[in-house]
N, C-alpha and C positions, 0 to 999 in steps of 0.2 A: 563549557558544553554547547551553550548558545552561539559562541563566537564560531566555534567550528562548524556546527550546524548551519549556521548563515553563509560562511566561506562556501561550504559543500554546496547549498542550494544555487548560489551564484554559479559555480562550477557547472552543474547541471543545467541551469537554465542557458549559460554559453553553449554549452554541448548540443542541447537540442535545437537551438538557433542557427548553429554554423555547421554541424556535421552533417555532411552530404548524404550520409547512410539513414539520417532521420528526415533533412529536409527536403532530400529528393524523392520520397517514397509516400505512398498513400498511408493515412492513418493506420486502418486495420493491419496492413503489412507490418509495419513498425510495432504495432502493439502485438501481432504475432510474435514478433522477432523476440522482443522483450519478456513476453510472458513464456516463451520458450526458453530463455537464457535464464530466467528465474527459477524455472522447474530443474533447469540441468544444475545450477547452483545448489539449489536445494539437496540434491542428492548428494552434491560435493561436501556440503555442511554435516549431513547425516554422516557421511564416511569420516569427518575429521572429530565428532563428538567422543571424546577419550581423553583420559587424563594425561597431563603434562603434554598438551598439544594446543596451548593457546594460540601461539603465533599461526598456525595453520588455520585453525578455526576461526578467528578473528578476522583473517585475510578471506575467506568464503563468505563469511558475514557480511564483510565489507562489498563483496560482489553482489550479494542480493540486493543490498541496501542500495547500491549505484543503479542498478537495473529498474527497482522499484521507483526510486526517485526519478529516474528519467522517464519511464513510462507516464509517471504522474503527470510531470513537467510537459511532456509531449501531449498529452490529453488535455490538459488545460489550457496550453497555448492554443490548441485546435478546437476550443469550445466545447469539448466532449463532457468535461466537467466543469463545474464553475471556478473552481481555482484547488491550487495542492493544500492551501489551508483549510479548505471545507472539508476535505478528506480527513484532515487531523481533528478538526473539530468533530466530525461524525465519529471518528474512533472513541475520542475522549467521552462525548455524550453517551454513547452505546455502552461503552464499558464501564462508565462510572454508575450508569444505572445497573448494570448487571453484577458489579463487584460484590454487593452483599449476598447474591447467590454463590460465588465461589466457594464459601466455606460450608455450605449446606452438605450434609450427608446424602441427602437424595436429590434428585434433579427436578423437585416439583417446583421451586421458586424459578429455576433456571429456564424451566420449559415455559413457565408462564411468562416470563420476562421477555423470552424469544417470541413467543406469539403475539404478544403486546406490541412489540418493537415492529413486528412483520406487518402486523394491521396498520401501525402508524406509517410505516414505509408506504405501503400500498395507497393510504390515504394522501400522504405527501405527492407521490406520483401522479396520481389523478388530479389533483389540484394544480400542478404545475402543468400537465399537459393535457388538462381538460378531455380525461378520457372516462 
């Protein structure tokens, strides 16, 4: 899986740096396009979630992954985020911390963790941007 992921990352990187649809447009325009595509593909995924439909469902999920990966790479290449890896690291840290709350019958731990993380995020933002 790591090999396939690495190959995909290289392909996305190449696309972001050579595709005129991306290279010739402003970041906000490209971002709006890919977020729109992710929304459209999410609707298509929803329509394909049914038994005995793995081929079509897998294809639609692949489209979301491609669009999301392209969006991340474009934002990283233009300095809007530190790196694609920083997003992956954030996902891992965020949900490792929340994972204990997944099994709770009530949402008390989940809500406390989310509030704690929201406060930490605001603090990180203030420190980074001196606000």
